[in-house]
C-alpha positions, 0 to 999 in steps of 0.5 A: 563290843557295842552291838549298836555299831555298824559292822564296818566299824567293828571290823576295822576295830578289829584290824586296828586292835590286832595291829596296835594293841593298847599302843597309841596310833595317830589318824594317819597310822590307822589310814595306812593300817586299814589303807582307807582315806583319812575322811573315812578313818575320821568317821571310824574314829568318831564312831569308836570314840562314842562307843567307848573303844578308843579314847582321843587325845589331842597331840600337843605337837599338832593340835589340829 
């Protein structure tokens, strides 16, 4: 895991990885699992994406 990521990001990544494994998940799913607000989860996903720990894909049914 990249050492340049904040510790809270790594901790949340471990929780998401333990819960979802390799399965895809939405920001809403992550928010529920982590019990954190959507805006915080969006920041988390941004960090994880930049650290190449998650791949972000647009949902064709909800392309916002």
